[in-house]
PANUMI-624186 format. One record per residue (C-alpha): x, y, z. Coordinates in steps of 0.25 Angstrom, whole numbers, plus 5000, padded with zeros to 4 digits. Layout:
N
XYZ
...
//
This chain:
741
515449765071
514149835069
513749735058
514049615067
513049675078
512049695067
512149555063
512049505077
510849595080
510149545067
510449395069
509849405083
508649475079
508449375068
508649255078
507649315088
506649345076
506649195072
506549135086
505449225092
503949235090
503449345082
502849425093
504249425100
505049455087
504249575084
504449635099
505949605097
505949685084
505249805090
506249805101
507449795091
506949905082
506749995094
508049975101
509149945089
509750055080
509450075065
510950025061
510549885068
509149875064
509449895049
510149765048
508849685052
507949775044
507949695031
507749555039
506649615047
505849665036
506049535028
505649455041
504349535041
503949545027
504549425021
505649405011
505649464997
505749324991
504449284999
505149165006
505149225020
503649275024
504049365036
502849395045
501949355034
501049475036
500249445023
499649325032
499749385046
498249415051
497749475064
496649385065
497549255063
498849295071
498549415079
499749435087
500749415076
499849515067
499749615078
501249615081
501649625066
500649735063
501249815075
502649795070
502449825056
501549945058
501950075051
502150125065
502749995070
504149945074
504449895060
504250035054
505050095065
506150015061
506050055047
506150205051
507250185060
508050125048
507550235039
508150345048
509550275046
509350275031
509550125029
509450055016
509049915013
509249825000
507949784993
508049684981
507549734968
507249594964
505949594974
505449714967
504249714958
504449664944
504449804936
505349874947
506249764947
506449754933
506649904931
507749904942
508449784937
508449864923
509049974930
507850064927
507350144939
505950104943
504850224942
504550224957
505350314966
505350194976
506650134969
507450274966
508750274972
508650134978
509150044968
510449984972
511349914962
512049794966
513549784968
514349704959
513849554960
512649604967
511349524966
510349624963
509749764964
509249824977
508549944982
509050014994
507750045002
507550125015
507050045026
505550095024
505650065009
506249925013
505149895023
503949925014
504549865002
504649735010
503249755015
502649785002
503449664994
502949565005
501649564998
502149524985
503349434989
502749344999
502049224994
500449234991
499649185003
499149055001
497749024997
497448935009
497849045018
496649135019
497149275023
496349405021
497349505016
496749625022
496949555037
498349525035
499549605041
500149645028
498849705023
498649785035
500049825036
499949885022
498649965026
499450015038
500650065031
499750125020
498950195030
500250245038
501050295026
499950345017
498950405027
497550455022
497550545034
498750625040
500150605036
501250495036
501650465050
503150495053
504150385054
504250325068
505550345075
506150225083
506250315095
505650445100
506550555093
507250455084
507550475070
506450465060
506550405047
507150485035
506450505022
506650405011
507550455001
506850534990
507050544975
507050684969
505950724961
505850664947
505050694935
503850614931
503950514919
503050434912
502550314919
502250174913
502350224899
503150134887
504250234887
504850224901
506150304899
505650414909
505550304919
506850234916
507850294925
509150214926
509450174940
510850224940
510150364939
509450354952
509250494958
509950534971
509150544984
508550674987
507650674999
506350754998
505950825011
504550835006
504350685005
504850655020
503450645024
502950535016
504050455010
503650325017
502250335011
502850354997
503750234999
502650145004
501650174993
502750154983
503250024989
501849974989
501550004975
502849964970
502849824977
501349794975
500949854962
502249874953
502249734947
501949774933
502449884924
501749934912
502649854902
502349734909
500849764910
500849784895
501549654893
500649584902
499549614891
500049504883
499349374886
500649304887
501249394898
501649324911
501249384924
502349444932
501749474947
500549424951
499849494963
499049414974
497649454979
498449504993
499349584985
498149654978
497349674991
498549744997
498649834984
497149874986
497449915000
498550004995
497650064984
496550084994
497450155004
498150244993
496750294988
496450335002
497750395004
497650474991
496250514994
496550565008
497050705001
496150815005
495350884993
496251004993
497450914992
496950824982
496650934972
497550954960
497851094964
498551034977
499750994969
500151144969
500051164984
500951114995
500550974998
501150875008
501850755002
500850665008
499750735000
500550724987
500750584990
499350564991
499050614977
500250544971
500050404978
499050334969
499250394954
500750404955
501150284964
500050174961
499250194948
500150134937
500650014946
499249984950
498649984936
499649884931
499449804943
497949794941
498149774926
498949644930
497949604941
496749614931
497349534920
498049424928
497249404940
496549264941
495049274937
494549234951
494049314963
495349354968
495349464958
494449534968
495549584975
496149654962
494849704958
494649774972
496049834971
495749894957
494349954962
494950004974
495850084966
494850134957
493950194968
494850294975
493550364980
493350244990
494550284998
494250434999
493850505012
492450525007
492150385004
491450365017
490350455013
490050375002
490050235008
488650255014
487850255001
487550124994
487650194981
488950224975
489350364976
489750434963
491250444961
491550584962
492250664951
493450694960
493950544956
493850574941
495350604940
495750474947
494850394938
495450464926
496850444930
496550294934
495850274921
496450134917
496250094931
494750094929
494550064914
495649974910
495549884923
494049894921
494149824908
495249724914
494149684924
493049664914
493949564906
494249494919
492749494922
492349434909
493249314912
492649284926
491449204932
490449314935
489649214943
490649214955
490149314964
491649354966
491849384951
490349454951
490849544962
492149584955
491249634943
490249704953
491449774960
492049824948
490649874941
490249934954
491550024955
491450064941
489950094943
490250204953
489450324948
490450424940
491650334939
491250274925
491150424920
492450454926
493150334919
492450364906
492950514907
494350454910
494250374897
493750504889
495050574894
495950464890
495350444876
495150584872
496050644862
497250724865
496850854859
498050954857
499050854861
500150814852
500250664850
501650654854
501150704868
500450584870
501650514875
501650614886
500450554894
501050494907
500750484922
501750534932
502550434938
503250424951
504750444947
505050504960
504450534974
502950564972
503450704978
504050734963
503450844957
502150824951
501850844937
501050954932
499550934935
498850884923
497450934922
497050864909
496250744912
496450674899
497950694900
497850624915
497050504910
497950484898
499250494906
498550394916
498250294904
499550304897
500450294910
499750154914
499550104900
500650164891
500350264880
499950154870
498850094878
497550064872
496450104881
495050044881
494050124886
493150074898
491850134891
492250094877
491649984869
492649874872
492449884887
490949894885
490949754878
491649694890
490649754900
489449694892
490249564891
490349574907
488849604908
488549484900
489349394909
488749464921
487349434917
487749284913
488349274927
487149324933
486349214926
487249114930
487249144944
485749144944
485749004938
486748954948
485949004959
484648934953
485448804952
486048814966
484648824972
483948714964
485148604965
484948504975
486148464984
487048344983
487548264971
486748304958
486848284944
487148434941
488248414951
488748294944
488748374931
489748474938
488848594939
489048604955
490048544965
489648414971
488848424984
488348574981
486948614977
487448724968
487748694953
488848794952
490248744952
491148774965
492148884962
492449014967
491049064967
490849084981
490048964983
488849004973
487649014982
486449104981
487149214989
488349204978
487449204967
486649324972
487949404973
488349364960
487149414954
487149534963
488549574958
488349544944
487049624943
487649744949
488849734941
487949744928
487349864933
488649934936
489149894923
487849964917
488150094924
489650094921
489450084906
488050144905
487450024899
485950034899
485849874899
486949774901
486549624901
485949504893
484749494884
484349364878
484749354863
484349244854
484249104859
484349164872
485849204871
486249324879
486849444874
487249584880
486349704879
486949844879
486249944871
487650024870
488349904865
488549854851
487549754845
487949624848
487349564836
486049504842
485349404831
486649394823
487349264822
488849254826
489949234815
490349084817
491749084822
492148944818
491448934804
492748924796
493248814805
491948734804
491948744790
493448694789
493148574798
491848534791
492648544777
493648434782
493648294775
494048224788
493448164800
493548294808
492748364796
491748254796
491648274812
491448424810
490348414799
489648324809
489548424820
489548554813
488148584807
488248594792
487348684783
486648554777
486348494790
485848624796
484948654784
484248514784
483648544798
482948664792
481548624789
481048744781
481448754767
481548904768
482448884780
483248784772
483448884761
483848994770
484848904777
485448864764
485649004759
486449034771
487948994771
488248914784
489348834787
489648724797
489148754812
489048694825
487648674830
487448654845
485848644843
485848504848
486348544862
485048614864
484248494861
483448424872
483948284868
485348324868
485248384882
484348274887
485448164882
486548244889
485848254902
485548104901
486948064898
487448154910
486448084919
486747944915
488247984918
487848044932
487047914936
488347834933
489247934940
489947984928
490548124929
490048234920
491448254913
491548104910
490148104905
490348224896
491648164890
490848024887
489848104880
490848194872
491648064868
490247994864
489848104856
491248114849
491147964845
489647984841
490048104832
491248034826
490347914822
489248014816
490348084809
490747954802
489347914799
488948044793
490148054784
489847904779
488347954776
488748074768
489747984760
488547884757
487648014753
488748044743
//
């Protein structure tokens, strides 16, 4: 009878939900939440959550919060935000169900790849979020499920809606930071991870009503190695899940802990260390590709986490505070970033740096990375620093953070260098990215901190037996964050080594950021920057001189038809004087910052022989000025010229042989010197520098232009004509040699 009443109630509510307008639907839901008991509301809860956030398969979009904006749909936006607010009706329903200890099934198949694979292999994931929740299917069941409490179920759907819903269409210009979803993430973070005060208590549905009970806790567990090759310490069989043991000290912030774990797991845990190492292969296939919107939301999370962690008072943040009685919220602030976020974020960033397209959209990834690298920007004292035009020196108090996040600074900086070397730095957007990275790393005292961290990692382990090298590890979250903390390690070198080995594995090959290999990459980037500056200046000059309308240069394809700038139209922000000025300014400052970071007295270009540029750096190796390069294809040239067929004759005609080269030397002394040198066939392009050749080509293109023949067709005709001419000359030359014999 109860079941039939619930079914009728659910069917009636669904029918009204479909037929009524949005505002009326929400009003009815508020009344239902207030008036009906939990035993009836729990039957509609999964349907309501899916109706709001969309289905896990992405077919149903729900309220489409990722596109809902206040300036476009102010009424619907206001109603939705009020309904889903952390103190609003929907959360009141969650707490109402939470008090009755209801459970809801969540399919494991929709979890991130590494988590899903682990559970399907009957191995318990390392995060406590999944402990005591895995439900084995009955005989003939269709799959594994997690048994989640109402708050977990709600947050799981909310977080996954960013991933499971289809990406926003390019034609729809939606600013992520203005959308309801983004703003809700910010509100939930501010509510459950407060920088001031404590977490607000759960709201009861009526005055004096029952409040939500805390989520079941797992007992304290020992720390194990995190992310190393030998993961046996992590692999506890699901059948050995520990029994529920509520921890009274965790009642205050269990929702905060759950929220952070769900956000990190759903948004960042798409790559494992094993998968990351496999992805180093050029044949590796991508598994999960984040969107720009996804990255922007993760950046919001990181910024808030820094503010949350930095809201600790100085006496609470000191290492000695661990030995004193502190509140769970204070402990959580210390644990949030290093124990929840660091490893998963590192693997996430590694994937983005290696697989993101080489276009301006990478700016979102870049700013997310730079936000994580600068926790001091979100410290309470940041306002006092923002008034000065010059960057303040990074305080020594941040040295432990820099050292314990060394790979975030060094290895990802090298990854960025490799990306920058493959981008068009004439583009203002790409130039801006190089400038942003150089500016951040050039902050006073930061480079010294990074270098000190590298020294700590690379210093020998004096007095430590080699077998103990395998003990370097970082603590992992195998239970609640309230699990006993490991003994405080004061040795800075040990901390840095533990960080590197936990993120890269114990057989990692570390490339120092201030070593010769990276220095070579920096010098190459400096050379490209100087080239880009010269190109931008040349473009600026041509844009000013070129007349409008259809011109000969535009016919040649050096500018789009109908524009007065001979630079191809692409993603370069409408190259004009202002854009060129910005590019030059960004690149000039980037060069100066690189000089400061790597303590180079002069980074730039000087003119070498015949006007060729080469890098100048007093601290770098000799680049061989004046020496001749070793011909890379000398053997192939000799082999081709030695052939007795037509191809050999054709190559001998084009490759300058020693005899042909020496006959042009007028001086007998020069001839004797040339004869004494063993020189094989070589390609000579001196004819391209001839005025006669250049005038002939220009005349040919001009004639084609008069007859409206396109430059591509004209070039093909010239190449075809030359090939026929060369073939004829090859035949005549070979016949002449036979007559001479």
